N, C-alpha and C positions, 0 to 999 in steps of 0.2 A: 080314290081321290086323296085319301089320307096318305097312302104310300107315295103318291107323286109329290105331295107337299114335303114329306120327309126327305125324299130323294133330292128335291130342289134345295132344301135347307142344307143338306150335307154337301152338295156341290158348291153352294155359295160359301160354306165354311172352309172347304178345301181350297177354293180359289183365293179366299181372303188370306190364307196362309202362304200363298205363293207371291202375291203382289197386293199392294194397297188398293182399296176400293174407294176410299174417301180421303180428303185432304188431311183429316185428323190422323187417320191410320198412317198416311205417308210421313207426316211429321214425327210420329212415334217411331216409325222404322228408321227414319233419318237420324234421330237421336241415338238409336241403337247401332248405327253403322250399317244398316241394311239398305245400302244405296241402290242396289239393283232392283229390289222389290219396290222401293219408294219412287223410283225414277218415272214410271209411266204416268202417275197422277200429276207429278210436278211438270211433266212435259205438256200435259193437257192444259194445266193452269197457266203456264207461261205462254202457250200459244194463244190462249184467249185474252191474256193480259200481259203483253210483252213489255210493258213499261213498269210492271210491278217488281220492285227491287228484291223483295224477299223470295218471290217465285224464281226470279233469275238466279239468285244465290243458291237456293236449294237445288234447282235443276242443274246448275253449273257444277256444283260440288258432286252431285250424283254422277254426272258425266265424267268428271275428272277422276273420281274414285273407281270408275268401272272401265277405264282405259280409253275413253273418248275425249281426250284432252283437246283436240281441235274443235270439237263441238262445244266444249266447256268454256273456251276462251271468250267468245262473244257474250255469253251470259254473265260470266264473272266480271267482265269489263263493265257491264251495266251495273252490277252490284257494287263494284268499287267506286264507280262514278257517283253513285247515290249513297256512298259512305255506309254500306252495310258492314257491321262489325265482323272482323275476321276474314272478309272477302279477299283482302290482299294476300293473305297466306296461301289460299287455294289458287288464286290467279298466278302467283309466282310459281307454284308447282306446275300449273298447266303450261305456262310459258316455257318452263324448263323441259317439260316432257315433249314439247313441240319444237325444240332446238332454238327457241327465241331467247337466248341466254342474256343478251343485253337488256331486253325487256324484263326478264326475271330479276336481274341484278337491281335494276331501278325500282322494281316493285317491292323487293325485299328491303331495300334501303329506306324507302318511304314508310314501310310497315314498322321497321325497327325504330325509326324516328318517332312514329306515332306511339309505339309502346313505351318508349323512353319518356315522352311527355306525360303519359298516364302512369309512369312509374311501375310498369309491368315488366316481368322477366323477358329478356331478349335472346337468351343463350341458344335456344333451339332454332330460332329464325336466323341467327348469325351463322349457325352451321349450314343451313340451307343456302344462305348467301355465299359462303365460301365455296360450296359445291358448285353453284351456278357460275361463280367466277372461274373456277377450274375448268368447267365445261366450256366456258367462253374462250378460254385460252386454247382448248382442244379444237374447237370449231374454226379457230383462226389458223390451225395447222393441219387441215384435212389433207391427207396424202393424195397426190395425183396418181391414181392407180387405174389401170384398165381392167374392168371386170367383164369377162367374155361370155359368161353363161351362169345360170343358176338352176337348181333343181329343188322342188318342194317334195319332201319325203317324210316318211314316218320317223319320229324321233327315236323310237326303239331300235331302228335298224339303219340309222343315218350313216354309220361308218362304212357300210357296204357301197355307198355312193362314191367314196374316195377311191380313185383308180390310180394308185401310185406305182411307180417303177420299182422293180426288185431292188435297185440300188439305193432307194430311199427308205428302206425298212418296211415294216408292216404295222397295221393298226388292228386292234381287237377290242371287243367289249371285255370287261373284267370276267364276267361269267363264262364267256367262250374260251378265254385263255386259260383260266384256272379251273375250268370244269366245275363251277359252283352253281347253286340254285338261288332263286330269289331275285328281287329287283335291286341289283347293285348298279349304281350309276357310274362306277369307275371305268376308265378306259386304259388300255395298255399299248405302249409303243415298244416294239422290238427292233433292234438294230438289224441292218441288212444281212449280217452273218449270224445273227441269233445268239450273240454272246453277252448281251446286256438288255435289260428291260427297264422301262420307267412306267409307273402305273399309279393310278389314284386308288387309295384304299382308306376306308373309314378307321379312325382311331378309337380308343376306348370311349371317348365322348361323343362318338357318332359323326365327327367332322371328317371330311375327306382331306387327305394330304397326299403329296406325291412321294412315292418310294422308288428306290432303285435297287437292282439286284444284278450281280455279275455271275457269269458261268465260269467256275474254276474247277479244274480236275474233273470235268464232266458233271459237276454238281452246281446247283444254284445256291448262292450265298443267301443268308437271311436278309430280308428287305431292310434297307436303310433309308430313313427319311431324309429328304433334302433339307438344307438349312432353314432356320426360322424366317430368314428374310424372304423366302419363297413360300414356305408353309406357314403363312401368317394366319390371323384370326379368320374364321369363316371356312368355306370349302375351297379346296385347291385341287384341280383335276385337269384332264385332257393334255398330258405332256406330249411334246414332240421335239426331237433333237435333230439338228442338221447333221450332215455327213462329216462336218468338221469335229463333231464330238464335243463341242464346247458351247454351242448356241442352243438354248432350250426355250421353246415357247410353251405356255401353259395358260390356264384360265382360272380366275378366282372371283368369288362373289363378295369379297371383303372390302373392296374399294373400287372406285372407277365411276363410270357413267350410270350404271345400274345393272342388277342381275350379275351374270358372269361377264367379266371383261378379260380380254386377251393381253398377256404381258410377255416380255422377252427378257432374258438375262443370259449371261455368259460365264462360263467356268474359267477361273483364273488358276492355271496349273501351277504357277509359282507359289501361290499362297494357299492352294487347296480350298478356295472359297468361291462363292458366286457373287458377281457384281450386283449392285442395287438394281432390282427389276424395274423395267420401264413399261408404261402403258403404250401399246402400239398405236393408239389413237383412232381417229375416224378415217375412213368410213368403216373400218373393221369393227369398231366398238360402237355401241348404241345404248339407249336407256333400257334395252331388253337384254336377253342372254346371248352372248357371243362367245364362241369357243372352238376348240379343235383346229387351231391354225397350223397349216402344214405347207412347207415349201418343198416341192419335188424338183430338186436341182437338175436332175437328168432330163426331165421333160420340160423344164422351165415353166412350170405351172404352180400356182398357189391355190389353196383351198381353205375355207373356213365355214363354220355353221352359225346360224342365227335364227332365233324364233321371232324376230321383229315382224310385227304385223301378220303373224301366222296363227291359225286356229289351234286350239288345244291338241297336243299330241303330234304336231307337225313342226318341222324346221326347214329352213331354206339353206341349201349348201351352195355357196358362191365359189366360182372358179375365176382366178385373176392371173395376170402376168406379173410376176414379182419384179420389183425395181432393184437394180444393182445398188442404188443409194436412194434414200428417201427424198422425194421432191413433193412440195406442197403447192396448193393453189394460192394465188394472190388474193387474199381475203378482201383487201381494200378495193380491188379492181373488179370484183364480181358482184353482181346483184345479190342482195341478201337472200332472196327467195331461191335463187339458183344455187347459192352456196349450201342452203339447207337441203335442197334436193340431192346435191352431190354427197353431202355428209350422210344422208339417209339411204343412198343408193336407190333413189326413187325410180330411175330409169337407167338401165345398164348402158344403153347407147349413148347417154350423155357423157360417159367416161371414155368413149372411143375417140381417138384422134387420128390414128394411122390405120386405115382400112386393111392394108396388107399385113400389118402386124397382128391385127385381130384375126384375119383369115388364117394366118399361119398358126396362131395359137389354137384356134378352133379345130384345125386339122390335127394338131398334136393331141388335143383333148379327145377327138374322135378315135384316133389310133390307140390312146390309152384305154378308152372305154372298151374297144374291141380286142385289145391285147389279151392273149391267154397266157398268164404267167407260168413259167416252168416250175415244176415242183422243186422246191428248194431243199437241197441236201443238208441234213443236220451236220454241224461241225462242232468239234470239241474246243477249238480255240483258233485264234488268228495270230500267227507269228511271221513277221516279214523277214525273209532271208535277204532279198535284194529287190530292186525295182521291178523285176519280172517274176519273182517267185514268192508265194505266201503259203505257209504250211498250216493245215487245219487238223491234222491227225498225227499221233506219235509215229505211225508207220511211214509217214512222209519223210522222216529223217533217214538218210542213207548211212550216216555215221552213227555207230553204236555209242561212241563217246559223247557225241553232241546230243544224242537222245537222252542219255543219262543226266547230262548237265542241264538239259532243258527241264527235265522232271524236277531237278533241284530248284531251278528257276520258278517253276510253277508253284512248288510248295512255299518258297519264299514270298512269292506274290500273294498267295493265300494268307500267309501270316501277316503281310503288310496290310491287306484289306481288313483283316480282323482288328489290327491295331488302329486302323483308321476309323473303324466303327466305334471302338472304345473311346478314342480321342473325341469324336463327335458327341458321344453321350456325356463325357466329362465336361466338355465346353458348354453344352446345354444346361447341365447341372450348375455350372459355375455362374451362368447368367442369372439363374433364379435363386442362387444361394445368398445367405446373409454373410456378414463379414467374417465371422468365425469359420463358417464352412468354406468360404472362398480361400482363406488362409490355409486350410487343410487340403483343398483340391489343387491349388495352384502348383505346388512342387511336382505333383504327379503329372499334370498337364505338360509342364516344362520337360520332365524326364521322357515322357512318351514322344514329344515333339523331337527331342534330341535323338531318340532311338529311331524314329521314322526317317529322319534325315539320313542317318547312317544306312538304314535298310534300303532307302531309295537309291543311294549311291551304289550299294552292293548289287541291287537289281539291274541298274544300268550297266555295271561291269559284267555281270553274268550274261545279260542279253547280248552284249558285244562278243563275249567269249563263245557263246553258243553259235552265234552267226559265223564267226571266223572259223571255228572248229568244223562246222558243217561244210563250209566252202572248201576248206583245206582237204578234208578227207573224202570229199565228193568228186575231186578232180580225177 
């Protein structure tokens, strides 16, 4: 009997460590931020006394903090109506999480006014207000895109779901590409001919940033970080580059709706810089993690991944028909609830307008899934001779003179890339430097820029001469 009593006592003790057994325990857990453990007791209390403002507040906050924002709204609205202190803050967050941005803006504005009357700080709430205003602008510009299918898969292996044409390059996990061990979240994009890669790699501080590397003289150059307007604060990962070589998609968790958001930028060849990145908006981005945006131009299919509304360890990969130019829904003409559904991608069929277009895209998807890619031959470089001929190996040259001149071109290109890396490092140092250091660095930057301009002109001349010499001696 004594053993049974001890066993019962131990079980009760262990259970009390998992979740609250009394209202007092729940309140203590609530004050410590243990919302999941406190929630069951508050749920019982609010069900028995739905008009109790405090129970509504406590349960609503627990729901909001554990990812049940839809459930939280109705209870927090009761708490706000009955003027529970601080309830507006959580209700604004719940509105924001459920895409009710206009309501969130109004709620935050009222809360800021109340705090101002009481002469309390408003800075943090003002930041939340600005975020909801930005989200409101985004929901007013939801792209009208046709999403034809989706696949819920394991997050650790989600890249295998992307079935890209050989012409669109290849995707790899960091570990698979670099043959490393451990849980590295980075991804790698390799161009279709395998002469350049973009990849996410952790820096000394543990933050992911996007690097690039070129294949020169059959060797990979040292990884070079993309500029700071891309590698901003936070983690930056999941790069993909269109076949134009200038449009790059990536994801970062430093700004946006929440978690990872997908951004796009373009490389300006004239200034050797990237344009200011732009958020691709909804429905691609959400308050959750959204990333690995890919456009397969050959198959005319787009792909992206999201963990919105997915259990731990799972992601949903969406397949859509890319638009040639961005077109948005008419926000003012659509019912607000339908607009939210479209922004959330609540039901894929709601995005379908042309059944034939959907059927054709689904057929292309089926062919891509069943396609067995040919084993890609490794190439040393890509050098265009004319519209019909591209060389990938030194032995492709028929002219000995052209081959020797091309080797000189290769070495000059390698020297150019090294100078480019050095210039990028100096520019980054200049940005962070004080006035004295800037005065010291500036002349070196100007000199290297002048050298690179001349080097680039020489490369253009060499390229033309190699091409002409090969054509002349190959006749």
